[in-house]
N, C-alpha and C positions, 0 to 999 in steps of 0.2 A: 504494500499500500505506499503510498505516494503522499506524504501529510503534506505535502506543499500543494499539492494539486486538489486535496479534499479541502484545504483551507481556503483555495479560491475560489473553487466550486459553492463551498459555504456562503462567502461572501456575496457571489455574483447572485445566486438563489434569493438571498435574503434583502439585496440591494432590489432586485426585481419586482418582489414582494412588497417592500415599503414603499416605493416610488410607485407601484400601479395604481394606487387609487389618491394620489395627490395631482393634482391639474392646477397649476398655476399660470394664472393669465398673464401678471403682470412680467413684462421682459425683464427688468431688472432684477425683481425676485427670483424668478425661475433661474435665471442666468447663475444668480448667487449660490441655491439650491443645486444646482448641477454641477458647480464649482467646488462645493462644500462635499458631496457626495463623490467625484472625482478625487479628492483627498482623502477618501476615507473616513470623516468624522462620524458617521453613524456606529463607527465599532472600533473598540479600544486595538491598540498595537497586540501582538501576539506575545503570552507568557511565557516565558522560559527561564526555567531555574535548574539548579544541578542539587542532588543530593548531597549530604555533607559527609563526609568521611569521618567517623570517628575511630579516636584511639583503641587499639584492641587491649581486651583484658582477659585473654586469655581463654582457653577450652575449658570447659564444665571437669572434663577430666582433671585438669591441674589444680583446681578448686578441692576436686575430692582427694586428691593426693596431698594438699597442703592440710585437709582435717576441716575445711571450710565447709564441707557439702558432705551429706552422707552419701553412702557407696552406691545406693541404686539412683540417686541423681545421673550419675553418667550414664545409664540406661534410659532415664526418662527422657532427658532433654537432650534428642537426637534428632536430625533430620529423617521425618518420617511420611509418605506419601499414600498410605492405605492402610487401611486396618490390620492387616497381616505383616506390615512392614515393620521390623524391631528396629527399623535404622542402624546406619553402617558408619555414621560420623558423628560424632558429639560435635553441639553446637557451640562457636566462640562467641563469647560475651564481648560487649563492649565494655570499655575501661570504667563509664558512669555504673553500669550494670555490677563487674564487678566489687566496685567500690560499695553498692549497695548493700551487696551480699556480705561484705565485711562489716560494714557499720551495723547490720541487721544481728549479724552472730554475737555484737556488745550487748542485745538488748535495748539500745537504744532506739529512739522513733528518729525519722529521717523525714525531708523533703525532695523531692525528687524533682529537678528544673531542667528541661532538654524539650526540644522540637519534636514536631508529630512525626511519626514513622520513626522514630530512633530508639524504640524498644522501652518502654516505661512499662509496658505490663510486666514484661520479666523481671524486672528490677525489685518488684514486689512479690511476684508467684514464685521466683526459685527459693526466697527464704520462707516463704510459707511452706510449700512443697518440704523443703528441708525437714522444719521444726516439726510437722506433723508425722514424717517418717520416724525420727528419732524419739517421738513420744508415741508413737502407734498410732495406726487408723482404727476409727470407729470410736473414740472418746468423746463425739460430740462434735460440735461446731468450735473450731478453732479458730476461723478466722471469716469476718464478714466483709466484702467487698462491695462498696457503695459507688453506683454509677450513674451520671446526671440522666442518661438517656438509656432507653431499651434498647437500643440498637447497638451501642456500647457493650452492654452484658452480653448481647447474642453475638456478639462477632468475638468476646473473650470468650464464650464457652465454648464454641467450633477449635479456637486456638487451642484450648486445652484439652479438648478431646484428642487433637494429634498426641499429645505428650502423654494422656493420663491412659488413654483407652488404646491408643495403636499399638498393637504388638503385645497387650496383655489378656488376648482372649475372652474380654469381657470382664475380666476381675482387675480394676484399677488400683494400684496399691494407694493413691490418696483419691476419695471420693469426692465429688463436687457437684452443685446442682444450682441452677437459675428460679429465682422465687422471685418474679417480678409482677405478677399477676396474668401473664400469657399462658399460664401451665393449664391444663385440662385438671378435671376434677379429680379423675385419678392422680395423675402426675401430684397433684397438691396434697393428696391423701399420703402418697407414697413418701413425699419429703417430710412432711409430718409423724409419719410413724418411724422412720429412718432417716434421723436429719444427716446430713452429709459434713465431710470436713471443710467445706469450704463452700459459703453461701454467698452466690452471685445474685445482689439485689440493687435497689435503686431506695432513694430518701422517703419517698412515698410510701413504697411496700414495709419499707422498714420499720417507719411510723404506724401504718396497721399492725402489723406484728406483734405491737407493743400495746396495741387496744385492742384486740381482738382476743378475746378469752381463748378459744377454740385454739390459736395459733401462738399464744403467749405462753403457756404452759408447756407444749413439745419443743418449741425452739429457742425460747428463752432460757428453759433449763435447762436443754444440750449445749448452749453456750455459756453455763457458767464458766468461770474463770479463761473467758477468751483471750488468746494470745496477741491477734494482729484485728486490727479498725482500720480497712484502707479506704481513703475518698479519692476516687478518679478526678481526673480533670477538676484539681481542685479551684480553678480560677474562674469557674462557673457558677460556684456562689458566693454572692456578693448581695448587699444591700438586706433587705427583709428576707430572701429565701436563705442567706448566709447565717442570719441571726437562728431562724427555726434550725436549719441544720446544727446551728450551735449546740442548741438546746436538746437535738436529738441525740448528739453524741454524746452530752453528759447523761440522758436517761439510759441508754444504751450502755454506758458504763456503772452507772447503778444497779441496772436491773442484771446485767449478768456480774456483777460482781467483780469486775474485773480488775480494780483495786491498781496498785504501782506495776504489775506486771504487764501491762496493756501496752503495747507495740502499735502506737500508728502513724501509717506510711501514708505520706501525700504525694501526689505527681500532680504536675502542673507544667503548663509551658512559660520559656522566658519571657520577661518584658520585652514591649516593643522596642525598636531604636537599636542603633550601634553598638556593639559592646564597649563596655566601659574603659574608660581611661581615665589615670588619674590626671588631675589637670596640677601642673607647678607653676608657679609665677617664674618670670626670666629673673636671673641674677642680676644685683645692681651691678651698675655702670658709673663710670667718672673716675677721675683721680681719689677723691675720697669715698668711694663705692656707694655714695649716694645722691639719688636722681632727683632732681629738682621738680617739683610740679608741675603738670603742664597745664595751663589756665584754659588752654582751648578744648585739651580731650574730655569727651564726655563720660560720666561714669556708667559703665557697664553693668545693665540690669541682673540682677541674681538668676539664676535657671529658675523655673519653675519646678515643683516636686512633680515626680510623675505618679500618676494614680497606680499603672502598673505595677511600678516597682514596691509602691506603698503594699498595695494588696501580698504582693510576694514577702514582704518584711513581715505583714500580719500574719502570714499563715505559719512563719516558723515558729511561732509561739504556742501553736495550738495545742501540743502535747503538755505543754505547762500551764497555761493559764485557760485553757478550754477542756481539756480531756480530764486533767486532774483537778480542776476547778482554779476560780478567778480569787480565791483565798489561799490556795495551795502556796507553802515557799518556795521561791523561786529555786529550779534545778536547771541548769543549762545542759539536758538529757538531748534537745533536740538539734539535729545535724542537717547540712544542706550540701547536697551532691548537687552541682551545677556544670552545664555544657553549655558551648555556644558561645563563650565568653560573658555571660550571665552575670553580674556583680553579686557576689554571697554577702549577706547581711551577718553583720556583728553583735553580738550579743554585751551588755554591761550589766553592773552589780545590780541595779535597779531593777532588773526584770524587763527593760526597755530591750528592745532591738535597734541597732543602728544600721546604717548601710551608708556608701559613700555619696547617697544622694539625698538622704534627709537628717535630721535632727533626732532626737529620741522620738521613738513612736509607743506608744504603751500597746498592747498586745490586748487589751480588754476593748 
């Protein structure tokens, strides 16, 4: 297929369609319309982009040999194409994915900020599967993964099928299930009767689970001592919706009796704009190393704060100020794994988060 020919024909068909019902009688206006049409004012220029190349973090086998992952992970996380395929080559992780595995092994919560299509899901699924393998499957719900849209939950379920079901003859080493309201009555009863190790849901359904008695009893009791709570695409929760989800997280923590052992993992995209660069003032000049002020020089305005970066900074404090409670003593356990040049926020003693772009920002 010739992409350029397809592009030319698409534009020509759209131009013929849009100009077919326009009849301009004024000669000057008609000439201008034809001129703008020939210039291509009706459609934008083609968008072209290159996929970023991430630093390699080693193969899963390497992490197994280091003792960071359970031995069964080398069999699970392989390239598989069919249900009978056991996989021949272990997958190679990106650097930020292997960093996430190392942070998760310490028991700390972390925020992963990286672009779309860079493997954010593996950055929390690999540690979750490793924890379930070490503690044993069938011990109840060990992890709850919350998605903002059902489409993301559906896509993640298919990816997990490739790793946990392909090559295991219907006996996955770690069980998982989607519970978003799309299930049939039989599927719903099966989940309530035998809760999985990993539950994929959305924030609306998680709220209903806490309020419906017939669902709260089996699922919440099965999730007692919850190990992982994941909020995927964290940047989508803002404003009133963000406040609702914050309260929901507190209720889930209390209902499941998670306590201090709960690991919160959040994935989000980096803030927009070019990578951060530190700004340095030029060195002083002149014989006495002092430069007299220029009366004609206008004072440069201070840069405006970046709303997206403010959200990222606030998200980093979720574990200490949201999950543990706003009145809990400050303990800097939330780590940040950043890629693509995104600035990493810093923590100060007062429990606020500092970023190169902002002053101290309270996390409440």
